[in-house]
C-alpha positions as MATLAB code, in Angstrom:
seq = 'XXXXXXXXXXXXXXXXXXXXXXXXXXXXXXXXXXXXXXXXXXXXXXXXXXXXXXXXXXXXXXXXXXXXXXXXXXX';
ca = [
      17.808   13.578  -20.762;
      14.303   12.659  -19.701;
      13.484   10.594  -16.648;
      12.293    7.050  -17.368;
       9.642    7.459  -14.642;
       6.732    9.814  -14.153;
       7.282   11.576  -10.837;
       4.562   13.131   -8.672;
       4.226   16.905   -8.786;
       2.183   17.525   -5.629;
       2.506   16.774   -1.951;
      -0.516   14.456   -2.169;
       1.106   12.605   -5.062;
       4.318   12.080   -3.104;
       2.299   10.864   -0.121;
       0.451    8.408   -2.330;
       3.734    7.149   -3.782;
       5.090    6.676   -0.253;
       1.933    4.744    0.696;
       2.328    2.402   -2.295;
       6.012    1.843   -1.552;
       5.130    1.163    2.103;
       2.563   -1.416    1.041;
       5.047   -3.150   -1.221;
       7.592   -3.246    1.597;
       4.947   -4.553    4.017;
       4.480   -7.539    1.716;
       8.157   -8.504    1.516;
       9.885  -11.264    3.405;
      11.431   -9.413    6.382;
       8.034   -8.029    7.390;
       6.148  -11.224    6.595;
       8.624  -13.113    8.783;
       7.389  -11.124   11.778;
       3.855  -12.439   11.246;
       4.689  -15.988   10.169;
       4.188  -17.780   13.481;
       1.700  -20.123   15.052;
      -0.691  -17.627   16.602;
      -4.388  -17.031   16.149;
      -6.120  -13.677   15.836;
      -9.876  -13.515   15.355;
      -9.766  -17.310   14.969;
      -7.454  -17.081   11.946;
      -3.716  -17.652   11.646;
      -1.775  -14.415   12.064;
      -0.344  -14.720    8.557;
      -3.845  -14.730    7.036;
      -4.862  -11.693    9.102;
      -1.744   -9.859    7.883;
      -2.633  -10.771    4.282;
      -6.112   -9.307    4.753;
      -4.606   -6.142    6.225;
      -2.374   -5.755    3.161;
      -5.299   -6.337    0.773;
      -7.615   -3.853    2.498;
      -4.802   -1.299    2.789;
      -4.183   -1.616   -0.969;
      -7.861   -0.998   -1.655;
      -7.858    2.029    0.670;
      -4.762    3.556   -0.942;
      -6.243    3.025   -4.417;
      -9.508    4.681   -3.364;
      -7.593    7.645   -1.957;
      -5.560    7.818   -5.159;
      -8.718    7.847   -7.271;
     -10.138   10.703   -5.196;
      -6.913   12.677   -5.580;
      -6.911   12.157   -9.353;
     -10.614   13.072   -9.645;
     -10.078   16.271   -7.689;
      -7.012   17.199   -9.760;
      -9.027   17.730  -12.944;
      -6.685   15.692  -15.162;
      -7.953   12.735  -17.163;
];
C-alpha cells in the first residue's frame, strides 16, 4: 500500500517539514492566546506584532525551501 503523503527523503527536507509544522502550530489558538493581551510593542498591539512575526517567518521558511529545492537538482 502506498502512502497518501509525499514524505521528505533528506535531513533538510525533514527540517523544512518541521519548520512548516512549527509555523502552523504557532498560529493556533493556544499560542495566540499568549500574545492576545493589551500590550504595546514598537507602538503596535502585541497581537499584530506576533502576526507579522508569523508572516515573515513563513516567507523565510519558503525562501529556504526554494533554495533547498534549487540545490537538489529536481524540477
